[in-house]
Every structure is written in C-alpha cells, then in structure tokens.
C-alpha positions in Angstrom: 94.8 113.9 84.9 91.9 116.3 85.0 91.2 119.8 86.1 88.1 120.8 88.1 86.6 124.3 88.4 83.8 124.7 90.9 81.4 127.6 90.8 79.5 127.9 94.1 76.3 130.0 94.5 75.1 130.9 97.9 71.5 130.2 98.6 68.7 127.8 97.9 68.8 127.8 94.1 66.8 125.1 92.3 69.2 122.7 90.5 67.0 122.7 87.4 67.4 126.4 87.0 71.2 126.1 87.1 71.2 123.1 84.8 69.2 125.1 82.3 72.0 127.6 82.2 75.0 125.3 82.0 73.7 121.9 80.8 70.1 121.8 79.6 70.3 118.1 79.0 71.6 117.3 82.5 70.1 114.1 84.0 69.5 113.3 87.6 71.8 110.6 89.1 70.9 108.8 92.4 73.5 109.2 95.1 74.1 106.9 98.1 73.4 109.7 100.6 70.1 110.6 98.9 71.4 114.1 97.8 70.4 115.3 94.4 72.9 115.3 91.6 72.4 116.5 88.1 75.1 115.8 85.5 75.9 115.9 81.8 78.8 114.8 79.7 79.6 117.7 77.5 83.1 116.7 76.5 82.5 116.6 72.8 80.9 120.0 72.5 82.3 121.9 75.4 85.3 120.0 76.7 83.9 119.2 80.2 81.6 117.0 82.3 79.4 119.1 84.5 77.9 118.1 87.9 75.4 120.2 89.9 74.7 119.5 93.6 73.3 121.4 96.5 73.9 121.4 100.3 73.7 123.2 103.6 76.3 124.6 106.0 79.1 124.8 103.4 82.7 125.6 104.1 85.1 126.6 101.4 88.8 127.6 101.7 91.3 128.5 98.9 94.4 130.6 98.2 93.5 134.0 97.0 96.2 136.4 95.9 98.7 135.1 98.5 96.2 134.9 101.4 93.7 132.3 102.6 90.1 133.0 101.6 87.3 131.3 103.5 83.5 131.3 103.0 80.7 129.6 104.9 77.4 129.8 103.0 74.3 128.5 104.9 72.9 127.0 101.7 74.7 126.6 98.4 74.8 125.0 94.9 78.0 123.7 93.5 78.5 123.4 89.7 81.6 121.3 89.0 83.3 121.5 85.6 85.6 118.5 85.1 87.9 118.7 82.1 90.9 116.9 80.7 94.2 118.8 80.6 94.4 118.2 76.8 91.2 120.1 76.2 91.5 122.7 78.9 93.0 125.7 77.0 91.3 125.5 73.6 87.9 124.1 74.6 87.3 123.5 78.3 88.1 126.8 79.9 86.5 129.1 77.3 83.3 127.0 77.3 83.3 126.8 81.1 83.7 130.6 81.5 80.9 131.2 79.1 78.7 128.9 81.2 79.9 130.7 84.4 79.0 134.0 82.7 75.5 132.8 81.9 75.0 131.8 85.5 76.3 135.0 86.9 74.3 137.1 84.4 71.0 135.2 85.3 71.5 134.8 89.1 72.3 137.4 91.7 73.6 135.3 94.5 77.1 135.7 96.0 79.4 133.3 94.1 82.9 131.9 94.0 84.9 130.1 91.3 87.7 127.8 92.6 90.2 125.8 90.7 91.0 122.3 91.9 89.7 123.1 95.4 92.9 125.2 96.0 92.9 128.5 94.1 90.2 131.2 94.2 89.7 132.5 90.6 86.7 134.8 91.0 84.2 136.0 93.5 81.0 138.0 93.4 80.0 139.6 96.7 77.1 142.0 96.9 77.0 142.2 93.1 80.7 143.0 92.6 82.8 140.6 90.6 86.5 140.4 91.4 89.1 138.2 89.7 91.8 136.6 91.9 95.1 134.9 91.0 94.6 136.5 87.6 98.1 136.1 86.2 97.8 132.3 86.4 94.5 131.8 84.4 93.0 134.9 82.9 93.2 135.8 79.2 91.9 139.1 77.8 90.0 137.0 75.3 87.7 136.0 78.2 86.6 139.6 78.8 83.3 139.2 77.0 82.4 135.9 78.7 81.7 137.3 82.2 79.4 140.1 83.3 80.9 143.2 84.8 
C-alpha cells in the first residue's frame, strides 16, 4: 500500500520550474490524453516517486479540521509524492516536506497540500501558510522545512 501527498499550486506555472525544485532529473512521459507529465523515481534517495502535471478548471475537496474544504483554481500544477508506507516516516515524509518547502519558498502562488485525496494538510492563501489536521501528521522536527 502506498501513501500519496499532492501539492497543488494555483496558476500557470511552467512544469520545468517546479521539477527543478523537487526533482531536477524528472523526465517527460507521454500520456494518452496528450497532457504533459514529468516524473522521477526518487525512492532510493528521498523515499518517493514524484509526478508533476498541470491542468485547467480544477476542483479539489478534502476534510479540513472537521469541515469540508473546497477549492477551484482556474489553472493549476499538481505535484504528486507517492511513497511506500514502510519509508513514510523516516524517509518519505521528511524529504517530501523539504521539497514542498522549496516550492513554497520559491513560488508565491496559493497552494494546498492534501494527503490521499482526503485530508487537507496545509494551505497557503494570500501568502499565509496554515497547517490543518495537524495532530495527525505534523512533527516539530518539520518546523525548519516549511517557510513561515
């Protein structure tokens, strides 16, 4: 079984810029629908496989602190971090949060981090970062990974 975190950025962000922040060696993979997909297998060094895609007219919904959160960005970029459960705690999550931190520090777009398409973990709206469902996932050791 695997765990997937998805960081979504609102806007028309070039995929190569995002890949440079999370997976500099990402390769483009053809898709049946003709959409662009950049991906890299970083299991050995970071504990995850990353996929980067973009789209238009997005719709996202997740549980956030006991309520339903919904977001509809006109244009967006999704960065998917797919990790095995056995590497999640020691390798996957810390490396993923460092990558998320690099993206948030470099880019200014509104953003959301969602776990398994169900739980909202973090949002950035108008430059303000807020953690959600914190008791289930956040460790004080991660404080230095994310911008404030």
